[in-house]
Residue frames as a rotation matrix with the C-alpha (Angstrom) as fourth column:
MET 1
0.570 0.819 -0.064 -0.04
0.820 -0.572 -0.015 -0.06
-0.049 -0.044 -0.998 0.07
ALA 2
0.515 -0.388 -0.764 2.73
0.217 -0.803 0.555 2.41
-0.829 -0.451 -0.330 0.82
PHE 3
-0.589 -0.739 0.328 4.69
0.378 0.108 0.920 1.62
-0.715 0.665 0.215 -2.24
GLN 4
-0.217 0.567 0.794 1.70
0.975 0.084 0.207 2.12
0.051 0.819 -0.571 -4.32
LEU 5
0.770 0.367 -0.521 1.13
0.484 -0.869 0.103 5.63
-0.415 -0.332 -0.847 -2.72
LEU 6
0.135 -0.837 -0.530 4.67
0.011 -0.533 0.846 6.56
-0.991 -0.120 -0.063 -3.23
LYS 7
-0.630 -0.312 0.711 4.68
0.655 0.279 0.702 5.40
-0.417 0.908 0.029 -6.84
SER 8
0.224 0.736 0.638 1.53
0.943 -0.329 0.048 7.43
0.245 0.591 -0.768 -7.54
VAL 9
0.721 -0.153 -0.676 3.08
0.197 -0.890 0.411 10.57
-0.665 -0.429 -0.611 -5.91
ALA 10
-0.269 -0.962 -0.035 6.16
0.176 -0.085 0.981 10.10
-0.947 0.258 0.192 -7.95
GLN 11
-0.464 0.121 0.878 4.25
0.864 0.282 0.418 9.78
-0.197 0.952 -0.235 -11.09
GLU 12
0.658 0.750 0.069 2.10
0.752 -0.658 -0.035 12.75
0.019 0.075 -0.997 -10.49
THR 13
0.438 -0.606 -0.664 5.29
0.059 -0.718 0.694 14.83
-0.897 -0.343 -0.279 -9.58
LEU 14
-0.569 -0.688 0.451 6.77
0.409 0.238 0.881 13.81
-0.713 0.685 0.146 -12.78
LEU 15
-0.158 0.591 0.791 3.82
0.987 0.067 0.148 14.85
0.034 0.804 -0.594 -14.82
ASN 16
0.873 0.453 -0.180 3.57
0.475 -0.873 0.112 18.19
-0.106 -0.183 -0.977 -13.22
MET 17
0.099 -0.937 -0.335 7.23
0.454 -0.257 0.853 19.02
-0.885 -0.237 0.400 -13.70
GLU 18
0.928 0.246 -0.279 8.01
-0.098 -0.560 -0.823 21.58
-0.359 0.791 -0.496 -16.28
THR 19
0.413 -0.854 0.317 11.03
0.901 0.331 -0.281 21.33
0.135 0.401 0.906 -18.53
ILE 20
0.675 -0.331 -0.660 13.49
0.095 -0.847 0.522 24.03
-0.732 -0.415 -0.540 -17.48
LYS 21
0.656 -0.493 0.571 15.39
0.706 0.136 -0.695 25.35
0.265 0.859 0.437 -20.50
LYS 22
0.436 -0.551 -0.711 18.66
0.415 -0.578 0.703 27.09
-0.798 -0.602 -0.023 -19.84
GLU 23
0.981 -0.122 -0.149 20.09
-0.192 -0.553 -0.811 29.65
0.016 0.824 -0.566 -22.24
LYS 24
0.454 -0.890 0.034 23.47
0.890 0.453 -0.046 28.68
0.025 0.051 0.998 -23.45
THR 25
0.791 -0.335 -0.511 26.07
-0.186 -0.929 0.321 31.28
-0.583 -0.159 -0.797 -22.78
PHE 26
-0.279 -0.850 -0.446 28.79
-0.820 -0.031 0.571 29.53
-0.500 0.526 -0.689 -24.96
ASP 27
0.849 0.528 0.017 28.31
-0.393 0.654 -0.646 27.26
-0.352 0.542 0.763 -27.92
SER 28
0.021 -0.937 0.348 31.29
-0.384 0.314 0.868 24.92
-0.923 -0.152 -0.353 -28.16
VAL 29
0.075 0.070 0.995 30.14
0.703 0.704 -0.102 23.11
-0.707 0.707 0.004 -31.26
LYS 30
0.942 0.230 0.246 29.59
0.337 -0.675 -0.657 26.47
0.015 0.701 -0.713 -33.13
MET 31
0.644 -0.746 -0.170 32.97
-0.668 -0.657 0.350 27.59
-0.372 -0.112 -0.921 -32.15
MET 32
-0.146 -0.697 0.702 34.69
0.035 0.705 0.708 24.38
-0.989 0.129 -0.078 -33.15
ARG 33
0.315 0.289 0.904 33.01
0.852 0.334 -0.404 24.50
-0.419 0.897 -0.141 -36.55
GLU 34
0.996 0.020 -0.089 33.93
-0.007 -0.955 -0.295 28.18
-0.091 0.295 -0.951 -37.03
THR 35
0.346 -0.933 0.104 37.53
-0.605 -0.137 0.784 27.49
-0.717 -0.334 -0.612 -36.08
ARG 36
-0.106 -0.239 0.965 37.73
0.467 0.845 0.260 24.39
-0.878 0.478 0.022 -38.42
ASP 37
0.724 0.322 0.610 36.24
0.684 -0.230 -0.692 26.39
-0.083 0.918 -0.387 -41.32
LYS 38
0.888 -0.398 -0.229 38.78
-0.416 -0.909 -0.031 29.24
-0.196 0.123 -0.973 -40.78
ILE 39
-0.075 -0.915 0.397 41.76
-0.365 0.396 0.843 26.92
-0.928 -0.082 -0.363 -40.61
SER 40
0.132 0.095 0.987 40.47
0.708 0.688 -0.161 25.01
-0.694 0.720 0.023 -43.70
SER 41
0.912 0.245 0.328 40.15
0.409 -0.573 -0.710 28.32
0.014 0.782 -0.623 -45.73
GLU 42
0.659 -0.748 -0.082 43.56
-0.631 -0.608 0.483 29.52
-0.411 -0.267 -0.872 -44.55
THR 43
-0.229 -0.874 0.429 45.29
-0.571 0.478 0.668 26.27
-0.789 -0.091 -0.608 -45.53
GLN 44
0.637 0.669 0.382 43.36
-0.116 0.573 -0.811 24.88
-0.762 0.473 0.443 -48.42
ASN 45
0.961 -0.260 -0.089 46.05
-0.060 0.115 -0.992 25.63
0.268 0.959 0.095 -51.08
MET 46
0.480 -0.799 0.362 49.07
-0.858 -0.343 0.381 25.04
-0.181 -0.493 -0.851 -48.96
THR 47
0.128 -0.526 -0.841 51.83
-0.375 0.759 -0.532 22.66
0.918 0.384 -0.100 -49.74
PHE 48
0.617 0.041 -0.786 52.89
0.532 0.714 0.454 20.14
0.580 -0.698 0.419 -47.09
GLU 49
-0.444 -0.875 -0.191 55.89
0.824 -0.316 -0.469 22.41
0.350 -0.366 0.862 -46.11
GLU 50
-0.618 0.284 0.733 53.82
-0.176 -0.959 0.223 25.43
0.766 0.008 0.643 -46.02
LEU 51
0.437 0.885 -0.158 51.32
-0.215 0.273 0.938 23.65
0.873 -0.376 0.310 -43.82
LYS 52
0.251 -0.566 -0.785 54.08
0.891 0.453 -0.042 22.58
0.379 -0.689 0.618 -41.40
ASP 53
-0.769 -0.608 0.197 55.29
0.500 -0.765 -0.406 26.19
0.397 -0.214 0.892 -41.12
TYR 54
-0.223 0.800 0.558 51.74
-0.364 -0.599 0.714 27.34
0.905 -0.044 0.424 -40.56
ILE 55
0.643 0.456 -0.615 51.26
0.318 0.571 0.757 24.98
0.697 -0.682 0.222 -37.76
LYS 56
-0.269 -0.800 -0.537 54.69
0.928 -0.065 -0.367 25.88
0.259 -0.597 0.759 -36.04
LYS 57
-0.764 -0.118 0.634 53.79
0.064 -0.992 -0.108 29.56
0.642 -0.042 0.766 -36.33
LYS 58
0.223 0.914 0.338 50.29
-0.381 -0.238 0.894 29.21
0.897 -0.328 0.295 -34.79
LEU 59
0.549 -0.049 -0.834 51.74
0.661 0.636 0.398 27.07
0.511 -0.770 0.382 -31.97
THR 60
-0.625 -0.770 -0.127 54.42
0.721 -0.507 -0.472 29.75
0.299 -0.387 0.872 -31.26
GLU 61
-0.572 0.400 0.715 51.80
-0.229 -0.916 0.330 32.51
0.787 0.025 0.616 -31.24
SER 62
0.357 0.933 0.038 49.51
-0.336 0.091 0.938 30.67
0.872 -0.348 0.346 -28.94
LYS 63
-0.434 -0.778 0.455 52.23
-0.785 0.078 -0.615 29.45
0.442 -0.623 -0.645 -26.73
SER 64
0.686 0.699 0.203 50.25
-0.725 0.633 0.271 26.17
0.061 -0.333 0.941 -26.43
LYS 65
-0.424 -0.619 0.661 51.90
-0.644 0.719 0.261 22.92
-0.637 -0.315 -0.703 -25.12
LEU 66
-0.363 0.185 -0.913 51.75
-0.741 0.537 0.404 19.98
0.565 0.823 -0.058 -27.46
VAL 67
0.733 0.673 0.102 49.79
-0.614 0.589 0.525 16.95
0.293 -0.447 0.845 -26.40
GLY 68
0.798 -0.366 -0.479 51.99
0.439 0.898 0.045 14.86
0.413 -0.246 0.877 -24.22
GLN 69
-0.247 -0.920 0.305 54.39
0.462 -0.389 -0.797 17.57
0.852 -0.056 0.521 -23.34
ALA 70
0.174 0.355 -0.919 54.55
0.984 -0.099 0.148 18.96
-0.039 -0.930 -0.366 -19.80
């Protein structure tokens, strides 16, 4: 009996809950796509050597550490 009552209250609560939508302040997928498109347009006609130089330059400018480096 107690279980039935608890189950009934839980079901009613779920039915009465409203979906809360939270406004995004940052869209990571959009940023990734924009960055990918920018890099693609900047490098589309580069040779392999030019591409290597481009990557070295960007890494130096951003002072980012490479994956696996401390």
